[in-house]
C-alpha distance (Angstrom), angle and dihedral (degrees) to the residues before:
residue distance angle dihedral
X1 . . .
X2 3.81 . .
X3 3.79 91.8 .
X4 3.82 91.7 47.9
X5 3.81 90.1 48.7
X6 3.81 89.6 51.0
X7 3.81 91.8 54.1
X8 3.81 89.9 45.4
X9 3.81 90.7 53.3
X10 3.81 90.3 45.6
X11 3.79 93.1 58.2
X12 3.80 91.6 44.6
X13 3.80 89.5 53.6
X14 3.79 91.0 46.0
X15 3.80 91.6 51.9
X16 3.80 91.3 47.9
X17 3.82 92.0 49.3
X18 3.81 92.9 50.7
X19 3.80 92.8 45.3
X20 3.80 89.0 48.7
X21 3.80 90.6 56.6
X22 3.81 90.7 47.7
X23 3.82 93.0 50.8
X24 3.81 94.5 44.8
X25 3.80 93.8 44.6
X26 3.79 91.4 48.7
X27 3.80 92.7 47.1
X28 3.81 91.9 67.1
X29 3.80 90.6 54.1
X30 3.80 93.7 49.1
X31 3.80 92.4 48.8
X32 3.79 92.1 47.1
X33 3.82 91.8 48.8
X34 3.80 89.8 51.3
X35 3.80 92.7 50.0
X36 3.81 91.9 47.9
X37 3.80 90.7 50.8
X38 3.81 89.7 53.3
X39 3.81 90.5 48.8
X40 3.82 90.5 54.2
X41 3.81 89.4 51.5
X42 3.79 90.4 54.2
X43 3.80 96.6 -114.4
X44 3.78 120.1 151.7
X45 3.80 108.0 -87.3
X46 3.78 123.5 -122.2
X47 3.82 91.1 -118.1
X48 3.82 88.0 60.3
X49 3.78 93.1 51.6
X50 3.78 98.4 -92.8
X51 3.82 123.8 144.0
X52 3.79 99.9 -166.0
X53 3.82 88.7 118.6
X54 3.80 87.9 77.4
X55 3.80 86.9 73.5
X56 3.82 94.5 48.7
X57 3.81 114.7 97.1
X58 3.82 93.3 -156.2
X59 3.79 90.3 59.3
X60 3.80 90.7 50.6
X61 3.80 89.9 48.1
X62 3.80 88.2 54.7
X63 3.80 91.1 49.1
X64 3.80 91.9 50.4
X65 3.81 89.9 47.1
X66 3.80 89.5 52.7
X67 3.81 90.5 50.1
X68 3.79 91.9 49.4
X69 3.79 90.5 49.5
X70 3.78 93.4 50.9
X71 3.81 91.1 47.0
X72 3.81 90.9 50.8
X73 3.79 90.4 48.1
X74 3.81 90.2 50.2
X75 3.80 91.1 50.7
X76 3.81 92.2 46.2
X77 3.80 90.8 65.4
X78 3.80 89.2 58.9
X79 3.80 92.1 59.8
X80 3.82 109.3 26.4
X81 3.82 132.5 45.2
X82 3.81 117.0 -91.2
X83 3.81 87.1 -124.9
X84 3.81 87.0 69.6
X85 3.80 103.6 33.7
X86 3.82 100.1 49.6
X87 3.83 99.7 52.6
X88 3.81 91.0 46.6
X89 3.79 87.4 66.2
X90 3.81 85.5 84.2
X91 3.80 88.3 73.5
X92 3.81 89.5 72.7
X93 3.80 88.8 63.8
X94 3.80 89.7 49.7
X95 3.81 92.9 48.6
X96 3.80 91.4 48.4
X97 3.82 92.4 49.9
X98 3.80 94.7 47.9
X99 3.80 94.4 45.9
X100 3.81 92.8 46.2
X101 3.81 90.1 55.0
X102 3.83 90.1 55.7
X103 3.81 103.6 35.6
X104 3.80 104.0 26.2
X105 3.82 99.1 37.4
X106 3.80 90.2 -122.1
X107 3.79 104.2 150.8
X108 3.79 117.5 -128.6
X109 3.80 107.2 -144.0
X110 3.79 127.5 -150.0
X111 3.80 93.4 -89.0
X112 3.80 90.1 51.6
X113 3.79 93.0 51.2
X114 3.79 91.0 49.4
X115 3.80 88.9 48.2
X116 3.80 90.9 53.2
X117 3.80 91.9 50.7
X118 3.81 92.3 48.0
X119 3.81 91.9 47.7
X120 3.81 90.8 53.0
X121 3.81 92.2 47.2
X122 3.80 92.2 47.5
X123 3.80 92.6 48.0
X124 3.80 91.4 48.9
X125 3.80 90.7 50.2
X126 3.80 91.5 50.9
X127 3.80 92.3 49.0
X128 3.81 90.9 51.8
X129 3.81 94.8 48.8
X130 3.82 101.3 33.0
X131 3.85 118.5 114.4
X132 3.80 109.9 -89.5
X133 3.81 99.2 -158.9
X134 3.77 131.6 63.8
X135 3.81 124.5 -128.9
X136 3.82 93.2 -159.4
X137 3.78 122.0 56.6
X138 3.82 102.9 153.9
X139 3.79 141.9 27.6
X140 3.81 88.5 -104.6
X141 3.80 89.6 60.4
X142 3.80 89.3 46.5
X143 3.80 91.9 52.3
X144 3.81 90.7 52.1
X145 3.79 91.5 50.3
X146 3.80 93.2 49.0
X147 3.82 93.0 56.8
X148 3.79 93.0 47.5
X149 3.85 108.9 124.4
X150 3.78 92.2 -129.2
X151 3.79 93.7 55.3
X152 3.81 93.0 42.2
X153 3.81 89.4 56.1
X154 3.81 90.8 47.0
X155 3.83 93.4 47.8
X156 3.80 91.5 47.9
X157 3.79 90.8 50.0
X158 3.83 91.4 48.9
X159 3.82 92.7 50.3
X160 3.81 92.7 48.2
X161 3.81 92.6 48.1
X162 3.82 91.1 47.2
X163 3.82 92.4 50.4
X164 3.81 91.9 48.7
X165 3.80 91.1 49.5
X166 3.81 92.9 46.6
X167 3.81 100.4 44.9
X168 3.82 104.5 24.7
X169 3.81 112.4 22.6
X170 3.81 99.1 29.3
X171 3.83 99.0 60.2
X172 3.83 90.9 47.6
X173 3.79 104.8 39.5
X174 3.82 107.3 9.6
X175 3.81 93.7 97.8
X176 3.80 94.2 52.2
X177 3.82 106.9 29.2
X178 3.81 116.5 65.5
X179 3.81 92.9 -159.0
X180 3.83 96.9 63.5
X181 3.80 101.0 70.4
X182 3.80 92.3 33.8
X183 3.82 90.3 53.3
X184 3.81 90.3 52.2
X185 3.81 91.5 52.5
X186 3.79 92.1 45.1
X187 3.80 100.8 49.9
X188 3.80 91.9 45.4
X189 3.80 89.2 45.4
X190 3.80 89.7 66.4
X191 3.80 89.8 62.0
X192 3.82 93.8 42.6
X193 3.81 91.6 55.1
X194 3.81 89.5 50.8
X195 3.80 89.2 52.8
X196 3.82 90.8 48.6
X197 3.78 89.3 50.8
X198 3.80 91.9 51.9
X199 3.81 94.1 45.8
X200 3.79 90.3 49.2
X201 3.79 89.8 55.8
X202 3.82 89.8 46.8
X203 3.80 90.6 53.6
X204 3.80 91.0 49.3
X205 3.79 90.5 52.1
X206 3.81 91.0 45.8
X207 3.81 90.6 54.0
X208 3.81 88.4 49.7
X209 3.83 89.3 56.5
X210 3.80 101.4 -101.4
X211 3.85 117.9 139.3
X212 3.80 96.7 -113.3
X213 3.83 92.6 149.8
X214 3.81 89.3 68.6
X215 3.77 92.7 50.8
X216 3.84 109.6 100.8
X217 3.81 90.6 -148.6
X218 3.81 90.4 66.9
X219 3.80 91.6 58.6
X220 3.80 92.9 43.0
X221 3.80 89.6 53.8
X222 3.83 91.6 46.7
X223 3.83 94.5 50.7
X224 3.81 91.3 44.7
X225 3.81 90.8 50.0
X226 3.81 92.7 51.6
X227 3.83 91.3 49.3
X228 3.82 93.4 47.1
X229 3.80 95.9 45.2
X230 3.82 92.3 46.8
X231 3.80 90.7 53.0
X232 3.81 91.9 46.6
X233 3.81 93.4 50.6
X234 3.80 91.6 48.0
X235 3.80 96.5 52.8
X236 3.79 95.6 36.3
X237 3.81 89.3 56.2
X238 3.80 89.1 50.4
X239 3.79 91.1 52.3
X240 3.81 92.2 47.9
X241 3.80 91.5 47.8
X242 3.82 94.4 52.1
X243 3.79 104.8 33.2
X244 3.79 136.7 43.9
X245 3.81 114.3 -81.8
X246 3.81 91.4 -137.3
X247 3.81 87.8 63.4
X248 3.81 99.7 37.4
X249 3.82 95.6 52.6
X250 3.84 100.2 56.2
X251 3.81 94.3 37.5
X252 3.79 91.9 49.3
X253 3.80 91.2 48.3
X254 3.81 91.8 52.8
X255 3.81 95.3 45.8
X256 3.79 95.8 41.7
X257 3.81 96.0 46.3
X258 3.80 92.4 45.6
X259 3.79 90.1 51.6
X260 3.81 92.0 49.0
X261 3.80 93.4 47.6
X262 3.81 89.8 51.1
X263 3.79 92.1 49.4
X264 3.81 91.5 47.5
X265 3.79 91.1 51.2
X266 3.82 90.7 52.7
X267 3.81 102.0 37.2
X268 3.79 104.9 31.8
X269 3.82 96.0 25.4
X270 3.80 89.3 -143.4
X271 3.79 91.9 154.6
X272 3.82 95.8 59.0
X273 3.81 93.1 76.3
X274 3.81 94.6 45.1
X275 3.79 121.5 99.9
X276 3.78 121.6 -128.0
X277 3.82 90.9 -101.9
X278 3.82 90.9 54.1
X279 3.81 92.1 48.1
X280 3.81 91.4 50.1
X281 3.80 90.8 44.7
X282 3.82 92.6 50.3
X283 3.81 93.1 48.4
X284 3.81 91.5 44.9
X285 3.79 91.3 50.8
X286 3.81 90.7 48.9
X287 3.81 92.8 50.9
X288 3.82 90.0 47.2
X289 3.81 90.5 53.7
X290 3.81 89.9 49.1
X291 3.81 91.3 53.7
X292 3.80 90.7 46.6
X293 3.81 93.6 50.4
X294 3.81 90.2 46.9
X295 3.81 92.5 52.6
X296 3.79 90.6 45.5
X297 3.81 94.8 53.6
X298 3.79 110.1 23.5
X299 3.83 95.3 56.3
X300 3.80 101.3 30.6
X301 3.82 92.0 113.4
X302 3.81 93.4 50.0
X303 3.80 112.3 100.4
X304 3.81 104.7 -137.6
X305 3.80 133.0 138.7
X306 3.78 139.1 154.8
X307 3.82 92.7 -84.5
X308 3.81 94.2 53.4
X309 3.80 89.4 43.5
X310 3.82 90.7 55.0
X311 3.82 90.9 50.1
X312 3.80 90.1 50.1
X313 3.81 91.2 50.9
X314 3.82 91.2 51.1
X315 3.80 90.9 51.1
X316 3.79 90.5 50.7
X317 3.80 90.5 49.9
X318 3.80 90.1 52.9
X319 3.78 91.8 49.3
X320 3.83 93.2 45.5
X321 3.85 97.0 80.0
X322 3.81 91.6 57.0
X323 3.79 91.5 47.3
X324 3.82 91.6 50.9
X325 3.80 94.1 51.0
X326 3.77 96.4 -104.8
X327 3.78 89.6 124.1
X328 3.79 88.2 67.7
X329 3.79 90.6 55.2
X330 3.80 89.9 53.0
X331 3.82 89.3 53.0
X332 3.77 90.6 52.2
X333 3.81 90.0 51.1
X334 3.79 89.6 53.5
X335 3.79 88.0 48.7
X336 3.80 91.3 54.3
X337 3.80 91.0 50.1
X338 3.77 89.9 49.5
X339 3.79 89.8 50.3
X340 3.81 93.2 52.7
X341 3.77 90.9 50.3
X342 3.79 91.3 50.6
X343 3.78 91.4 50.5
X344 3.80 90.4 53.3
X345 3.81 92.6 48.9
X346 3.80 98.2 49.0
X347 3.80 90.6 126.6
X348 3.78 90.7 63.2
X349 3.79 95.3 63.5
X350 3.77 143.7 -1.4
X351 3.80 117.7 -61.4
X352 3.81 93.0 -113.8
X353 3.83 93.0 60.3
X354 3.79 92.4 80.0
X355 3.80 91.1 48.1
X356 3.79 92.5 50.8
X357 3.80 91.3 48.7
X358 3.80 91.7 50.1
X359 3.76 91.8 48.6
X360 3.76 90.7 48.1
X361 3.79 92.1 51.3
X362 3.78 92.2 47.4
X363 3.76 91.7 49.4
X364 3.77 91.0 51.1
X365 3.80 89.7 53.2
């Protein structure tokens, strides 16, 4: 029964994670459609300090969709392993890109389409090989995991690294190096996901009738989550304000997901019950998603499609004979023709004229 319940919870968490990506990805489209409608009406745009979007129902629909997505993502951590839920967040980027190409007339180039396909394949691979059973089913189990020496060492290391990045490296290199602020968000994100996981379990126990509100661990997790999320939002906004979004998004996804997977392996020990094929499959799926997200973002402003690719291939084929030395053979053929004509017209000039012309042509070659 316990094993069947674990699989049941796994599929609930999987469904919540996918629906979360769909809601979050769709929320960007709804908000953008609302802002464009206001721009057509002549209202002051949000970038100029206007707040007319508060009267636009499409914008509010996007906000509600975002809230529903975040709630579903929060609940997913209570049912499925973090190793599965966190990487599937990349699907929101895919959903947003596909919907924008249909509803916002934003063309999805060849790189973007390949990125979408790779993201789907990577996500499918991770779902197949992800751990199906949970190691933590109650706040008591969570408390035992949190005092584990391995996790205490990891948490201490994360806090020290975050403090060094915030107070030492950030003021010096944060404005010029894209990795500084992203690293701060990522290392703290590992702890925030752990807090979300614990609060999700607390909510499940509360719904079951257990007095989780009286448990001090619930409040510790809540306060820690607020502190971590506030810090993440602060430094992520700084990174987005200074650097290009097309670079921040894929880099942040890679750093954040890697940090979460490391924390999950140490705290929840999800990887201990996975076979070597599942570990390889999970890592392969993760790398595939990374490549897909990179193709989707890094080349989104490059205008390339199958038609332009075919034209480029034809141009390369035309240039190939010259690169392979065939152009020289063509010159020699012209030389032979010139020689035959000279031999026929010997009466026009002295016999050595043709020889001098041939030698001159050969020397030029």
